[in-house]
C-alpha positions in Angstrom: 0.1 -0.2 0.1 1.4 3.3 -1.0 1.3 6.9 0.8 1.7 10.1 0.2 1.9 11.9 3.7 2.8 15.8 4.8 1.6 17.6 8.2 -1.2 19.6 5.6 -1.8 16.1 3.8 -4.4 13.4 5.4 -2.6 10.2 4.0 -3.7 9.2 -0.2 -3.8 5.6 -0.5 -3.6 3.6 -4.0 -5.4 0.4 -2.8 -5.7 -1.9 -5.8 -4.7 -2.1 -9.3 -8.2 -4.3 -10.6 -6.7 -4.0 -14.2 -3.2 -4.0 -15.6 -3.6 -4.3 -19.4 -0.6 -4.4 -22.0 -2.3 -1.8 -25.1 1.2 -2.1 -27.0 4.3 -5.0 -27.3 6.5 -4.5 -30.4 10.1 -5.1 -30.8 10.7 -1.1 -29.3 8.9 -1.4 -26.3 5.6 -2.1 -24.3 2.9 0.5 -23.1 0.7 -1.1 -20.5 -2.4 0.8 -19.0 -3.7 0.6 -15.2 -6.9 0.7 -13.3 -6.2 1.9 -10.0 -8.5 2.4 -7.2 -6.8 5.3 -4.9 -8.6 7.3 -2.6 -7.7 10.5 -1.8 -9.6 12.5 1.5 -8.3 15.5 1.2 -10.5 18.9 0.2 -7.9 19.2 -3.1 -6.7 17.4 -5.9 -3.1 15.2 -6.3 -1.3 15.2 -9.4 1.1 12.1 -10.2 3.5 14.2 -12.1 6.2 11.1 -13.1 7.7 8.2 -12.3 11.5 6.7 -12.4 10.7 3.0 -12.2 12.3 0.3 -14.0 9.6 -2.9 -15.9 10.7 -6.3 -15.7 9.2 -8.6 -18.3 9.1 -12.0 -17.1 12.3 -11.3 -14.5 14.1 -9.7 -17.4 15.1 -6.0 -17.3 13.2 -4.6 -20.0 14.2 -0.5 -19.4 13.0 2.7 -17.6 9.3 3.3 -16.8 7.7 6.4 -17.9 4.0 7.8 -17.3 3.1 8.8 -20.8 0.5 11.9 -18.7 -0.3 13.0 -15.7 -2.6 11.6 -13.3 -4.6 13.5 -11.4 -6.8 12.4 -8.1 -9.8 15.0 -7.7 -10.3 15.9 -4.0 -12.5 13.6 -2.2 -11.8 10.8 -3.9 -11.9 6.9 -3.5 -12.6 5.2 -6.9 -10.8 3.5 -9.5 -8.3 6.0 -12.1 -6.6 4.6 -15.8 -2.4 5.2 -16.2 -0.7 5.0 -19.1 2.9 4.1 -19.2 5.3 3.4 -21.9 9.3 1.6 -21.5 11.7 1.7 -24.0 13.5 -1.4 -24.1 17.1 -1.4 -22.9 19.4 -3.4 -25.7 16.5 -3.5 -28.3 14.7 -6.8 -28.4 17.0 -9.0 -29.0 17.7 -10.0 -25.5 13.9 -9.8 -24.9 13.1 -12.0 -27.6 12.4 -15.1 -25.9 10.0 -13.6 -23.5 8.2 -11.5 -26.4 7.4 -15.1 -28.5 7.1 -17.0 -25.0 4.1 -13.8 -24.5 2.7 -14.5 -27.8 1.9 -18.2 -27.2 1.1 -18.1 -23.8 -1.2 -15.0 -23.9 0.2 -13.1 -21.5 3.7 -11.8 -19.5 4.7 -11.7 -15.9 5.2 -7.6 -15.3 7.2 -6.1 -12.4 7.6 -2.5 -11.9 9.8 -1.1 -9.0 10.8 2.7 -8.4 9.4 5.5 -7.1 6.4 8.4 -8.4 6.1 12.3 -7.9 2.9 13.5 -6.8 2.5 17.4 -5.3 -0.9 19.6 -4.6 -0.4 23.1 -5.0 3.5 23.3 -4.2 3.5 20.5 -2.0 5.6 17.4 -3.3 6.6 14.0 -2.3 8.1 11.7 -4.1 7.5 7.6 -3.0 8.5 3.6 -3.6 6.2 0.9 -5.3 7.4 -2.5 -6.1 4.5 -3.8 -7.4 4.5 -6.9 -9.8 1.2 -8.5 -11.8 0.2 -11.2 -14.8 -0.5 -9.3 -17.2 -3.0 -10.6 -20.6 -2.9 -9.1 -23.9 
């Protein structure tokens, strides 16, 4: 469970990831979308502005994961929000070719994302760590 805290904030929590879906998977990289349940009990919105994370596919490092667009969590909110990320493969597709072929046959791949995200409201910002694993399907 992730939390964003400050003396002016009530805890903002990521409660669960309901869906993790592969939107695009080719020899250059992978794009993912997720439906994430977030609780923001504050009277103001929180913006997730960036990520600094590494994506692993079936245990192998794929590359740096980046948020495709900012995610805004409305004030007094407890529901699901969609987020999209992209990873361009570090060494091209050669080292990940067995994973790409295996994923095509199996219809999915084990995904792990590890790193941190930056969130802010007004001028106050905070960075927090996460480590998430999920089996994604095509």
